[in-house]
C-alpha positions in Angstrom: 0.0 0.0 0.0 1.6 3.3 -1.1 0.7 6.8 -1.8 3.0 8.5 -4.3 3.2 12.0 -5.6 2.8 12.8 -9.2 3.4 16.3 -10.9 0.0 17.6 -9.8 -1.8 14.8 -7.9 -1.4 11.9 -5.6 -1.6 8.4 -6.8 -2.5 5.5 -4.6 -1.4 1.8 -5.4 -2.3 -1.2 -3.3 -3.8 -4.8 -3.0 -6.5 -5.5 -0.8 -5.9 -9.1 0.2 -2.2 -9.5 -0.6 -0.4 -10.9 -3.6 -3.3 -12.8 -5.3 -5.8 -10.1 -5.2 -6.8 -7.2 -7.5 -4.3 -4.3 -7.6 -5.9 -0.8 -7.4 -4.4 2.3 -9.0 -6.2 5.6 -8.6 -5.1 9.3 -8.7 -6.6 12.1 -6.4 -5.9 15.8 -6.0 -5.2 15.4 -2.2 -3.4 12.8 -0.1 -6.3 12.7 2.3 -8.6 11.4 -0.4 -6.1 8.7 -1.3 -6.0 7.6 2.3 -9.9 7.6 2.6 -10.2 5.7 -0.7 -7.8 3.1 0.6 -9.6 2.6 3.8 -12.9 2.5 2.0 -11.8 -0.1 -0.5 -10.5 -2.4 2.2 -13.7 -1.9 4.3 -15.8 -2.6 1.0 -13.8 -5.7 0.5 -14.7 -7.0 4.0 -18.3 -5.9 4.1 -19.3 -5.5 0.4 -20.9 -1.9 0.9 -21.5 0.6 -1.9 -20.9 3.9 -0.1 -18.3 6.4 -1.3 -17.3 8.3 2.0 -13.9 9.5 0.5 -15.8 12.0 -1.6 -16.8 15.1 0.5 -20.4 16.3 0.2 -20.9 19.5 -1.6 -22.0 22.6 0.3 -25.5 23.7 0.1 -25.8 27.0 -1.6 -29.5 27.6 -1.3 -30.7 31.1 -0.1 -32.1 31.6 3.3 -35.6 32.4 2.0 -35.6 29.1 0.2 -34.6 27.4 3.5 -37.5 29.3 5.3 -39.9 28.2 2.6 -39.0 24.6 2.9 -39.2 24.7 6.7 -42.6 26.4 6.4 -43.9 23.8 4.1 -42.8 20.9 6.1 -43.2 22.1 9.7 -44.5 25.7 9.9 -47.9 24.8 8.7 -48.5 22.8 11.9 -48.0 25.8 14.1 -51.0 28.0 15.0 -49.3 31.2 13.7 -47.0 29.5 11.2 -48.3 31.5 8.2 -47.7 34.8 9.8 -44.5 33.9 11.7 -42.1 33.9 8.7 -43.6 36.3 6.3 -40.9 38.9 5.1 
């Protein structure tokens, strides 16, 4: 199991279960992503899961007014004064 530096990225090369198993080669922009992918692949080999935790989730760029509307539709309409509470 090794993480090597290329010109612009990091490359990870490893085998999950030793010499007779499949060899994984993958390139990532950060060393942390390489290590997370390695841990994920080893865990997937042991548990057979399909999640991809080495990829970070994107930030939510919605506006506050959209968030308030979503809250009002899902929870605010149950309140007595829900309609008048969040009108701008």
